[in-house]
KOLFIDO-292086 format. One record per residue (C-alpha): residue in one letter; x, y, z. Coordinates in steps of 0.2 Angstrom, whole numbers, plus 5000, padded with zeros to 4 digits. Layout:
BEGIN
(r 'A',(X,Y,Z));
...
This chain:
BEGIN
(r 'M',(5505,4173,5082));
(r 'G',(5495,4164,5095));
(r 'K',(5477,4170,5099));
(r 'K',(5477,4184,5112));
(r 'R',(5466,4183,5128));
(r 'S',(5453,4196,5129));
(r 'L',(5453,4209,5142));
(r 'E',(5438,4202,5151));
(r 'K',(5446,4184,5151));
(r 'K',(5462,4192,5158));
(r 'F',(5453,4201,5172));
(r 'M',(5443,4185,5176));
(r 'I',(5459,4174,5177));
(r 'Y',(5470,4187,5186));
(r 'I',(5457,4193,5198));
(r 'T',(5452,4175,5202));
(r 'C',(5470,4170,5205));
(r 'L',(5472,4185,5216));
(r 'I',(5456,4182,5226));
(r 'T',(5461,4164,5228));
(r 'L',(5478,4168,5234));
(r 'I',(5471,4181,5246));
(r 'M',(5458,4168,5252));
(r 'L',(5471,4155,5256));
(r 'L',(5481,4167,5266));
(r 'V',(5466,4173,5275));
(r 'T',(5461,4155,5279));
(r 'A',(5479,4151,5285));
(r 'V',(5479,4166,5297));
(r 'Y',(5461,4162,5302));
(r 'L',(5466,4144,5306));
(r 'Y',(5481,4148,5316));
(r 'L',(5473,4163,5326));
(r 'E',(5456,4154,5329));
(r 'R',(5464,4138,5335));
(r 'E',(5475,4147,5347));
(r 'Q',(5461,4158,5353));
(r 'A',(5450,4143,5355));
(r 'R',(5463,4134,5366));
(r 'Q',(5466,4150,5376));
(r 'L',(5448,4153,5379));
(r 'I',(5445,4134,5384));
(r 'G',(5461,4135,5395));
(r 'E',(5455,4150,5404));
(r 'Q',(5438,4142,5407));
(r 'A',(5447,4127,5414));
(r 'L',(5458,4137,5425));
(r 'T',(5443,4147,5432));
(r 'T',(5434,4131,5436));
(r 'A',(5450,4125,5445));
(r 'L',(5452,4140,5455));
(r 'A',(5434,4139,5460));
(r 'I',(5436,4121,5466));
(r 'S',(5452,4125,5475));
(r 'E',(5443,4137,5487));
(r 'I',(5429,4125,5492));
(r 'P',(5431,4121,5510));
(r 'D',(5426,4102,5508));
(r 'V',(5440,4100,5496));
(r 'K',(5453,4108,5508));
(r 'K',(5447,4097,5522));
(r 'A',(5448,4081,5511));
(r 'L',(5466,4085,5508));
(r 'T',(5471,4091,5526));
(r 'Q',(5460,4084,5539));
(r 'G',(5454,4067,5531));
(r 'G',(5437,4075,5526));
(r 'N',(5423,4065,5516));
(r 'V',(5432,4061,5500));
(r 'A',(5416,4053,5493));
(r 'E',(5406,4069,5495));
(r 'V',(5420,4079,5486));
(r 'R',(5420,4066,5472));
(r 'L',(5401,4069,5469));
(r 'L',(5403,4088,5470));
(r 'T',(5417,4088,5457));
(r 'E',(5407,4077,5446));
(r 'R',(5392,4089,5447));
(r 'I',(5404,4103,5443));
(r 'R',(5412,4094,5429));
(r 'E',(5395,4090,5421));
(r 'S',(5389,4108,5422));
(r 'S',(5405,4116,5416));
(r 'G',(5407,4103,5401));
(r 'A',(5424,4099,5406));
(r 'E',(5431,4081,5401));
(r 'Y',(5438,4078,5419));
(r 'I',(5441,4086,5436));
(r 'V',(5455,4078,5445));
(r 'I',(5460,4083,5463));
(r 'G',(5477,4077,5469));
(r 'D',(5486,4077,5486));
(r 'A',(5503,4085,5489));
(r 'E',(5511,4070,5481));
(r 'G',(5501,4071,5466));
(r 'V',(5490,4056,5470));
(r 'R',(5473,4057,5463));
(r 'L',(5458,4059,5475));
(r 'T',(5445,4061,5462));
(r 'H',(5444,4056,5443));
(r 'P',(5430,4052,5431));
(r 'D',(5437,4034,5430));
(r 'P',(5436,4026,5447));
(r 'L',(5450,4014,5442));
(r 'E',(5462,4029,5441));
(r 'I',(5458,4035,5459));
(r 'G',(5474,4032,5470));
(r 'R',(5486,4033,5456));
(r 'P',(5498,4046,5452));
(r 'M',(5493,4060,5441));
(r 'V',(5501,4059,5424));
(r 'G',(5507,4073,5411));
(r 'G',(5522,4079,5421));
(r 'D',(5515,4097,5423));
(r 'N',(5511,4097,5442));
(r 'D',(5527,4104,5448));
(r 'E',(5523,4122,5444));
(r 'A',(5508,4121,5456));
(r 'L',(5514,4109,5469));
(r 'L',(5532,4116,5471));
(r 'Y',(5529,4134,5467));
(r 'G',(5511,4137,5471));
(r 'N',(5507,4144,5453));
(r 'S',(5491,4143,5443));
(r 'Y',(5493,4141,5425));
(r 'I',(5486,4133,5409));
(r 'S',(5495,4118,5400));
(r 'L',(5494,4106,5386));
(r 'A',(5499,4089,5390));
(r 'D',(5495,4070,5387));
(r 'G',(5485,4062,5401));
(r 'S',(5477,4045,5404));
(r 'L',(5462,4051,5394));
(r 'G',(5472,4058,5380));
(r 'T',(5479,4076,5375));
(r 'S',(5470,4090,5384));
(r 'V',(5471,4108,5388));
(r 'R',(5472,4109,5407));
(r 'G',(5469,4123,5420));
(r 'K',(5479,4119,5436));
(r 'T',(5480,4128,5452));
(r 'P',(5487,4123,5470));
(r 'V',(5476,4120,5485));
(r 'F',(5482,4130,5501));
(r 'N',(5478,4126,5519));
(r 'E',(5476,4139,5532));
(r 'E',(5495,4141,5534));
(r 'D',(5496,4145,5515));
(r 'E',(5505,4128,5512));
(r 'V',(5502,4118,5496));
(r 'V',(5492,4103,5501));
(r 'G',(5486,4098,5484));
(r 'V',(5482,4102,5466));
(r 'V',(5466,4104,5456));
(r 'S',(5467,4100,5437));
(r 'V',(5452,4104,5426));
(r 'G',(5454,4097,5408));
(r 'F',(5446,4099,5391));
(r 'M',(5451,4086,5378));
(r 'I',(5459,4093,5362));
(r 'D',(5446,4084,5351));
(r 'Y',(5432,4094,5360));
(r 'I',(5441,4110,5356));
(r 'N',(5444,4105,5338));
(r 'S',(5426,4101,5336));
(r 'I',(5421,4119,5342));
(r 'F',(5434,4126,5331));
(r 'Q',(5427,4116,5316));
(r 'Q',(5409,4123,5319));
(r 'G',(5416,4141,5317));
(r 'F',(5427,4136,5303));
(r 'F',(5412,4130,5292));
(r 'A',(5403,4146,5295));
(r 'F',(5419,4155,5290));
(r 'L',(5420,4145,5274));
(r 'I',(5402,4150,5269));
(r 'W',(5406,4168,5271));
(r 'L',(5423,4165,5262));
(r 'S',(5414,4157,5247));
(r 'L',(5401,4172,5247));
(r 'I',(5415,4184,5246));
(r 'F',(5424,4174,5233));
(r 'L',(5408,4174,5222));
(r 'L',(5406,4193,5225));
(r 'G',(5424,4196,5219));
(r 'L',(5422,4186,5203));
(r 'I',(5406,4196,5199));
(r 'G',(5415,4212,5203));
(r 'S',(5430,4207,5192));
(r 'R',(5418,4204,5178));
(r 'V',(5409,4221,5180));
(r 'L',(5425,4230,5181));
(r 'A',(5432,4221,5165));
(r 'R',(5416,4226,5156));
(r 'S',(5417,4244,5162));
(r 'I',(5435,4246,5157));
(r 'R',(5431,4238,5140));
(r 'N',(5418,4251,5137));
(r 'D',(5429,4265,5143));
(r 'T',(5442,4259,5130));
(r 'F',(5429,4258,5116));
(r 'G',(5430,4239,5115));
(r 'L',(5448,4239,5111));
(r 'E',(5459,4225,5119));
(r 'P',(5476,4231,5127));
(r 'Y',(5487,4225,5113));
(r 'Q',(5476,4235,5101));
(r 'I',(5477,4250,5112));
(r 'A',(5496,4248,5112));
(r 'R',(5497,4247,5093));
(r 'L',(5486,4262,5091));
(r 'Y',(5497,4272,5103));
(r 'K',(5513,4267,5093));
(r 'E',(5504,4271,5077));
(r 'R',(5499,4288,5084));
(r 'Q',(5517,4292,5089));
(r 'A',(5523,4287,5072));
(r 'V',(5509,4298,5064));
(r 'L',(5513,4313,5075));
(r 'E',(5531,4312,5072));
(r 'S',(5529,4311,5053));
(r 'V',(5517,4326,5052));
(r 'K',(5526,4341,5046));
(r 'E',(5515,4353,5056));
(r 'G',(5518,4357,5074));
(r 'L',(5506,4349,5086));
(r 'I',(5504,4354,5105));
(r 'A',(5489,4349,5116));
(r 'T',(5484,4353,5133));
(r 'D',(5471,4346,5145));
(r 'Q',(5456,4355,5154));
(r 'H',(5468,4362,5167));
(r 'G',(5480,4369,5154));
(r 'M',(5494,4356,5156));
(r 'V',(5504,4351,5141));
(r 'T',(5500,4333,5136));
(r 'L',(5507,4331,5119));
(r 'V',(5521,4339,5108));
(r 'N',(5527,4332,5092));
(r 'Q',(5544,4333,5085));
(r 'S',(5540,4347,5073));
(r 'A',(5533,4358,5087));
(r 'K',(5549,4355,5097));
(r 'E',(5559,4361,5083));
(r 'M',(5548,4376,5079));
(r 'L',(5545,4381,5098));
(r 'F',(5562,4376,5104));
(r 'L',(5554,4363,5117));
(r 'D',(5560,4347,5124));
(r 'D',(5551,4331,5132));
(r 'E',(5552,4340,5149));
(r 'V',(5537,4351,5145));
(r 'I',(5525,4337,5146));
(r 'G',(5515,4339,5162));
(r 'K',(5519,4357,5164));
(r 'P',(5507,4372,5163));
(r 'V',(5507,4379,5145));
(r 'E',(5511,4396,5151));
(r 'V',(5527,4389,5158));
(r 'A',(5531,4379,5142));
(r 'L',(5528,4394,5131));
(r 'P',(5530,4410,5142));
(r 'K',(5523,4427,5137));
(r 'S',(5516,4420,5121));
(r 'E',(5499,4422,5112));
(r 'M',(5499,4404,5109));
(r 'A',(5499,4400,5128));
(r 'D',(5485,4412,5131));
(r 'V',(5474,4405,5117));
(r 'L',(5477,4387,5123));
(r 'K',(5471,4392,5140));
(r 'D',(5456,4400,5134));
(r 'Q',(5441,4388,5132));
(r 'E',(5432,4399,5120));
(r 'R',(5444,4404,5107));
(r 'T',(5446,4392,5092));
(r 'G',(5449,4392,5073));
(r 'P',(5463,4399,5063));
(r 'H',(5475,4412,5071));
(r 'E',(5491,4421,5066));
(r 'A',(5504,4424,5079));
(r 'I',(5523,4428,5081));
(r 'F',(5534,4416,5092));
(r 'Q',(5552,4421,5094));
(r 'D',(5552,4431,5078));
(r 'K',(5543,4417,5069));
(r 'R',(5527,4420,5060));
(r 'L',(5515,4405,5063));
(r 'I',(5498,4401,5056));
(r 'I',(5489,4391,5070));
(r 'H',(5473,4382,5070));
(r 'Y',(5465,4378,5087));
(r 'Q',(5453,4364,5091));
(r 'T',(5445,4360,5107));
(r 'I',(5443,4343,5114));
(r 'E',(5426,4338,5122));
(r 'E',(5423,4323,5134));
(r 'G',(5405,4320,5136));
(r 'G',(5400,4338,5131));
(r 'V',(5413,4345,5144));
(r 'Y',(5428,4354,5140));
(r 'G',(5443,4342,5140));
(r 'G',(5457,4353,5133));
(r 'K',(5464,4360,5117));
(r 'V',(5475,4356,5102));
(r 'A',(5485,4368,5092));
(r 'S',(5492,4364,5075));
(r 'F',(5503,4376,5067));
(r 'Q',(5516,4379,5053));
(r 'N',(5529,4392,5049));
(r 'R',(5522,4406,5038));
(r 'S',(5537,4407,5027));
(r 'E',(5535,4389,5022));
(r 'L',(5517,4392,5018));
(r 'N',(5522,4407,5008));
(r 'E',(5534,4397,4998));
(r 'L',(5520,4386,4992));
(r 'I',(5509,4401,4989));
(r 'N',(5523,4410,4979));
(r 'A',(5526,4394,4969));
(r 'L',(5508,4393,4965));
(r 'S',(5507,4412,4961));
(r 'E',(5522,4411,4951));
(r 'M',(5515,4397,4940));
(r 'Q',(5498,4407,4938));
(r 'Q',(5508,4423,4934));
(r 'Y',(5518,4414,4921));
(r 'S',(5502,4407,4913));
(r 'Q',(5493,4424,4914));
(r 'D',(5509,4433,4906));
(r 'L',(5510,4421,4892));
(r 'R',(5492,4423,4888));
(r 'A',(5494,4442,4889));
(r 'Q',(5510,4441,4878));
(r 'T',(5501,4430,4865));
(r 'H',(5486,4442,4865));
(r 'E',(5498,4457,4863));
(r 'Y',(5509,4450,4849));
(r 'T',(5493,4444,4840));
(r 'N',(5486,4462,4840));
(r 'K',(5503,4468,4834));
(r 'L',(5504,4455,4820));
(r 'Y',(5487,4460,4814));
(r 'A',(5492,4478,4814));
(r 'I',(5508,4474,4804));
(r 'S',(5498,4463,4792));
(r 'G',(5485,4477,4789));
(r 'W',(5498,4490,4785));
(r 'L',(5507,4478,4773));
(r 'Q',(5490,4474,4764));
(r 'L',(5486,4493,4763));
(r 'G',(5503,4497,4756));
(r 'Y',(5510,4506,4771));
(r 'T',(5526,4496,4771));
(r 'Q',(5536,4510,4778));
(r 'K',(5524,4512,4793));
(r 'A',(5525,4493,4796));
(r 'I',(5544,4494,4795));
(r 'E',(5545,4508,4808));
(r 'F',(5533,4499,4820));
(r 'I',(5544,4483,4819));
(r 'H',(5560,4494,4822));
(r 'Q',(5551,4502,4837));
(r 'E',(5546,4486,4845));
(r 'T',(5563,4478,4842));
(r 'G',(5572,4493,4849));
(r 'S',(5561,4492,4865));
(r 'Q',(5564,4474,4866));
(r 'N',(5582,4475,4864));
(r 'R',(5583,4490,4877));
(r 'D',(5573,4480,4890));
(r 'G',(5582,4464,4886));
(r 'K',(5599,4472,4889));
(r 'V',(5594,4478,4906));
(r 'L',(5585,4462,4911));
(r 'F',(5597,4449,4904));
(r 'D',(5614,4458,4904));
(r 'Q',(5613,4469,4920));
(r 'I',(5602,4459,4931));
(r 'K',(5610,4442,4935));
(r 'D',(5598,4434,4947));
(r 'P',(5585,4423,4937));
(r 'T',(5571,4425,4950));
(r 'I',(5571,4444,4948));
(r 'Q',(5573,4442,4929));
(r 'A',(5557,4431,4929));
(r 'V',(5547,4443,4940));
(r 'L',(5551,4458,4929));
(r 'V',(5548,4449,4912));
(r 'G',(5531,4444,4919));
(r 'K',(5527,4461,4925));
(r 'R',(5532,4469,4909));
(r 'S',(5520,4458,4899));
(r 'K',(5506,4462,4912));
(r 'A',(5510,4481,4910));
(r 'S',(5509,4479,4891));
(r 'E',(5492,4471,4892));
(r 'K',(5485,4484,4904));
(r 'K',(5493,4498,4893));
(r 'I',(5504,4504,4907));
(r 'D',(5521,4511,4903));
(r 'F',(5532,4500,4913));
(r 'H',(5550,4506,4912));
(r 'V',(5566,4498,4920));
(r 'D',(5579,4511,4923));
(r 'L',(5594,4508,4911));
(r 'E',(5606,4511,4926));
(r 'S',(5599,4496,4936));
(r 'S',(5611,4482,4940));
(r 'V',(5610,4467,4951));
(r 'T',(5626,4456,4951));
(r 'S',(5622,4444,4965));
(r 'I',(5613,4428,4964));
(r 'W',(5601,4425,4979));
(r 'S',(5600,4409,4988));
(r 'Q',(5585,4397,4986));
(r 'S',(5578,4401,5003));
(r 'A',(5577,4419,4998));
(r 'T',(5568,4415,4981));
(r 'G',(5550,4415,4989));
(r 'P',(5551,4431,4999));
(r 'L',(5559,4440,4984));
(r 'V',(5545,4435,4972));
(r 'T',(5532,4441,4985));
(r 'I',(5541,4458,4989));
(r 'I',(5545,4463,4971));
(r 'G',(5529,4456,4963));
(r 'N',(5517,4463,4976));
(r 'I',(5525,4481,4976));
(r 'I',(5524,4481,4957));
(r 'D',(5506,4475,4956));
(r 'N',(5501,4489,4969));
(r 'A',(5510,4502,4958));
(r 'F',(5500,4495,4943));
(r 'E',(5484,4496,4952));
(r 'A',(5488,4514,4958));
(r 'V',(5490,4521,4940));
(r 'I',(5475,4512,4932));
(r 'A',(5464,4527,4934));
(r 'V',(5476,4540,4927));
(r 'S',(5476,4545,4909));
(r 'K',(5495,4541,4905));
(r 'P',(5499,4527,4917));
(r 'Y',(5518,4526,4921));
(r 'V',(5528,4515,4933));
(r 'S',(5547,4515,4934));
(r 'L',(5559,4503,4943));
(r 'F',(5577,4505,4948));
(r 'M',(5587,4492,4957));
(r 'T',(5605,4491,4962));
(r 'D',(5616,4480,4974));
(r 'V',(5632,4490,4973));
(r 'G',(5633,4491,4992));
(r 'N',(5628,4479,5006));
(r 'E',(5610,4480,5002));
(r 'L',(5599,4476,4987));
(r 'I',(5590,4493,4984));
(r 'I',(5573,4493,4974));
(r 'E',(5564,4509,4970));
(r 'I',(5547,4509,4962));
(r 'A',(5539,4525,4957));
(r 'D',(5522,4528,4949));
(r 'N',(5511,4543,4944));
(r 'G',(5495,4538,4953));
(r 'H',(5485,4548,4965));
(r 'G',(5496,4543,4980));
(r 'I',(5491,4537,4997));
(r 'D',(5477,4545,5007));
(r 'E',(5485,4551,5024));
(r 'R',(5469,4545,5033));
(r 'I',(5473,4527,5029));
(r 'A',(5492,4527,5028));
(r 'D',(5494,4519,5045));
(r 'R',(5482,4504,5040));
(r 'I',(5488,4499,5022));
(r 'F',(5500,4486,5030));
(r 'E',(5486,4477,5040));
(r 'Q',(5481,4460,5034));
(r 'G',(5464,4460,5025));
(r 'F',(5464,4479,5023));
(r 'S',(5460,4486,5006));
(r 'T',(5456,4503,4998));
(r 'K',(5444,4494,4986));
(r 'A',(5427,4491,4993));
(r 'D',(5424,4475,4983));
(r 'D',(5441,4468,4986));
(r 'K',(5440,4454,4999));
(r 'R',(5458,4450,4999));
(r 'G',(5469,4465,5006));
(r 'F',(5484,4453,5009));
(r 'G',(5497,4461,4996));
(r 'L',(5506,4473,5007));
(r 'A',(5504,4462,5023));
(r 'L',(5513,4448,5014));
(r 'T',(5526,4460,5008));
(r 'I',(5530,4466,5026));
(r 'A',(5531,4448,5032));
(r 'A',(5543,4443,5018));
(r 'L',(5554,4458,5021));
(r 'K',(5555,4453,5040));
(r 'E',(5561,4436,5034));
(r 'L',(5575,4444,5024));
(r 'N',(5578,4457,5038));
(r 'G',(5573,4471,5025));
(r 'S',(5564,4487,5027));
(r 'L',(5552,4498,5017));
(r 'E',(5550,4517,5015));
(r 'I',(5535,4526,5006));
(r 'E',(5536,4544,5001));
(r 'G',(5526,4555,4988));
(r 'N',(5532,4557,4970));
(r 'I',(5533,4573,4961));
(r 'P',(5522,4580,4954));
(r 'Q',(5510,4566,4959));
(r 'G',(5511,4547,4964));
(r 'T',(5521,4537,4976));
(r 'I',(5539,4531,4978));
(r 'V',(5541,4514,4987));
(r 'S',(5559,4510,4992));
(r 'L',(5565,4493,4998));
(r 'Y',(5581,4489,5007));
(r 'I',(5586,4471,5008));
(r 'P',(5603,4465,5016));
(r 'K',(5613,4454,5005));
(r 'N',(5618,4441,5018));
(r 'Q',(5606,4429,5011));
(r 'E',(5614,4429,4994));
(r 'V',(5625,4415,4986));
(r 'V',(5641,4421,4979));
């Protein structure tokens, strides 16, 4: 690739060429107009002089009554010298010269062929013709007697070379000013080039073009949605992810954000200069996590950028991580629990309580077989199986009697898209039940689920202290917790969000004699048959 010219050099070259072209055009127009104007002015001067001479009585007498021609010649010579004319010629009605700067030309016919308009028609005019002295601009006028008859003609001439010399004097001054303007143009182009270079952070045009292409490629490759506005709230940027999530197209560029996103919280925040940072909003039934960042130009507000993603996609990542952490915790709890049980069996055997050890083994085996039959024979969905197995181990570690109803049955296998919300819903509700029974003497949690109809129904009951009516309306708020030292308070809020994704619902009622029953209803339209 050849070396590219810098922006400054391009400006110097292009503007120099442009100024040169303009100067040439201006010069050509000046030459034409100034030359014509000079000829016109000199011609008018010549005609004025001729008209004045034609009204002199001695001139009329010399042409009609045989006046003193010698005195007329002296008079016209003085007038010629004072006016700067090259010649003043007076001719009779036949066009024969009575006066001329060259005495040898007196008595000869006037030349140039431009006398007819004056002698025949009595008109005064300006002409350009070749005479005995050369090419000249002439002012010609007829001489009338007392009866208004044409008795002669007066011709006052200025040589074309004289006119050109006057024009050249003005042209030299014009060239001086033209050169000064040209120099100022070059200086201005250099200053402009440097100013633009500073405004573009020293980048050359081809570098800016490459950055723009790279920017477009990066924006389109980002999975997060991006939308930007200027200081007036007009949309300036929307990437492909934002178009898909917000159902937009390229036509929104340049439109007010409230028109592009009508009646939305996002539009309100994008127009508000003060609000920044992370927010959560709903747009057309989509829960979005949005981060707002302002743009500043020299300390002045220049617009705002919103980056956002679908809450459900983020929840999938959170659930995957939570599931892995849960598996790890459950394995540790199970290992700890079975280690303790093995120590107990070993101790009974060493002390000779063989029958006690055998009864304990049969009890544990029976419990495992009973729970295993429900989990692996009657519940077919592997996601629900995994959650319940983990929660069973957690309950054992916390000394909670966690019982899965023997009548529970789930025959449907749910789709991959429903896996994340299901883990969130079942896991959080069971965890809340565990936390509710921690303070009671004999903690008990039971679970029943069935999908016999068109819905998956899950019912979780505990024997905790129930929900205080004073906070019942707030337990689903994000960040709210009944524990003073708990800084999370996201469990039930996440559950509600996951239920909305699956179009499910939740009901809470009191348990008898104490505790809470939570019922979940999830339509089966997400399942894979």
